[in-house]
N, C-alpha and C positions, 0 to 999 in steps of 0.2 A: 668535448670532441670537436676539435676545430678543423679537422681534415676528413670530412665524410667522403667515402669512395663511391657515392651515388649522388643523385640530385633530389634532396629532400623536398624541395619546393614543388617537384613534379609528382610527388605521391599524392593521390587524391584523398586519402584518409590515413589514419594510423595503421602502421604495418605490424602484423602479429606473426607469430610462428605458424599459425594455421594458414595465414595468407601466403606464407612462403610455400607451403605444401600445395596450395591452390595454384600459385604461379608456376610451380614445378609441373603440375598436371597440364596447365594451359600451354606451356612452352614445349614440353617434350612428348606428351602423349599424342597418339594419332587422332583420337576422337575425344577431345576434352569436353567435359560437362560445361553447362552454362555458367556455373559459379567459377569454374576455372578460367573460362574465357573472360568473364567480368574482372577477375583478379588480374589478368594480364593487362586489361585496359586500365585498371586503377593503379597498378604498380609497375608494369613493365618499363615504361619510359623513365620513371623516377629511379628505378634500379639500374637503368642504362642497359637493359637487356633487349629492349625494342626501341623503335624511334617513333616520334609523334606522327609522322606521315603514314606509318604502317604499324600501329600498336599491337597487332595480332601476329606479327612475323618476328621470329627470333633474329635479332640483328645487333649483337653486342660489340660492334666494332669500336665504339667510343667508350666502352666500359672502363672506368678508372680502376674498379675493383679487380677485374680480370687482368689488367696490366700489372697491378701490384702483385697479384697472385703469381703471375708468370715470373716477375722479378724475384719474388721470394723463393720460388722453386729453382730458378736458375737452370743449371745443368744437371741437377740431381735427378735420379731416376725413380726415387722412392721417398715420399714425404708423408709422415703421419698426418692424418686429418686433424688430430689434436694440436699439432704444431701450427697449422694454418689458423685454427680457431683461436689459439692463444695470441698469435700475432695480430689478428684482425679484430678480435673482440675487445681489445684493450685500447687505451688512448694511444694515438690521436684518432683512430678510426672509429671505434665503437660499434662495429657491426654485431648483430646477434649471431648466435651459433647457427640458427636456421638460414640466415643470409649467407654465411660462409659455405654451408652445404649447397645452397642454391647456386652460388658462384662456382663452386667446385664442379657441380654437375654441368654448368654452362661451359666450363673449360673442357669437360669430357665431350659435350655435344659438338664442340668445334673440331674434335678429332685429336688423336695423338696421346691421349691419356685415358686411364681406366681407374675406377675406384675399387680397390681390393677390399672387400668387406670382411668383417669378422667371421672366420671360418666356423666358429662354434654357433653362429646364428644364421643358418642358411635361409634364404628367402625364395619365394616363388613369384613368378610373373603373373600378370593379370589372367593369362590363360591357364594358370595353375601348374605350369611346368617349372621345374627348379631353374634358378639362375645358374648358367654354366660357370663352373669354377668360383661361384659366388663373387664374380667380378661384374661391376656395372660398367658396361661399354657404351659407346655412342649409339649403337643399335638397340641395346637393351633398355635404354632410357624410355623409349617409346612404349615399352611393354611393362614398365615398372610403376608401381603405385607407392607414393611416399606415405607410409602408415607406421604403426607402432613396431611392426616387425622390421621395417627398414631402419627405423630409429635405433633399434637394438643392434642391428647388423653394422651400423655406423660406428659403434663403440669399438675403438681399436682399428678403424679403417685407415687405409693408406692410399694416397694418390700416387699412381705409378705410371710410368711410360708404357703405352700400349705395346703389346707384343703381337697383336694381330696384323696379318698382312691386309693392307687396304686394297681397294678395287684397282688402283693404278698399278700395284705390284703384280696382281694376277691377270691383268688385262692382256698381256701378250699371249698367255695360255688360252684365255677365253676367246681371243680373236681367231684361234684355230677353228672354233665352232661357228663364229659369226664375225666376219671381218668388218662389220659396220659399227661395232661397239666403240664407244668414245671414253676418254678419260673423264674423271670426276674431280671437281675442285672442292666439293664439300661432302660431308658424310650423307647429307640428304640426297645428293645426286647419285651416290652409290646405290 
């Protein structure tokens, strides 16, 4: 694998599928556990999902993997997760399937995409409520746990263009109630 889409020298130890789940929790959950925060410190910079100066903040601007993911998706509105895995788990990239899922979730976190999960494997969020339409959205990431149920729901999942109206689309209507409301540049600001 001569073209890694991350910085292997910046990984502080060997990266496993379980570490991917911990990084997921550290990056996306509202109150990550200590092990999840540690995983972000150990792997976030190497995976190019954080930067050295702020290893606990999601900042994937320089991520080679996310750029290649966007290139592969192009203008398509619906791409099977299996297609992404087959493209990036093979030479010359050699990502693991867990890394591809982590990068797909990172793309979702940036806004504009959702992960349509397998409808025959509904999942529940941390608060035990069902995931609406079994779609993992930018806001649902913070309430989701990557566990065996999510692994099962990922079988047959598809990365799709988000159909939700963002904050900036509903802002003119919300300003009727409060004219001091501002636009948002990122999903976190929403």
